[in-house]
C-alpha positions, 0 to 999 in steps of 0.5 A: 163920640159924646161930644158929637151927640151933644153937638147934634142935639144942640144945633140939629146938625151932625158934626160930620155935616159941620166939618165936611170941608167944602160941603154945603149944609142942606136945609131941605126947605126949613127956612122962613123963605121956603115956608112962606113962599110954598104956603102962598103958592099952595093957596094960589094953586088951589084957588086957581084950580077951583076957579077953573072948575067953576069957571070964575076967571077973575078968581083964576087971575087972582090965583096967578097973581098970588103965584107970582107974588109967592116968587117975589116974597120968597126971593125978598126973604132969601135976600134979607137973610131968611133963606138958606145960606 
């Protein structure tokens, strides 16, 4: 039991999750790709929302472009190994 606790403290994963056979380890969004993509998308949605309220349409389209960019950046980071495996 001490080995399991030690293993958990060193890697952040429990022994049960590590040896669960076919079970895939779930990261719950704790990857660089998830954080960067979500951050860019959040900024895009806030800018787009402000732009709609104050009716500044060029700013709205900047928000739309940032939202598309967040999808692209997230996928590129996943492909380059910064996402969940």
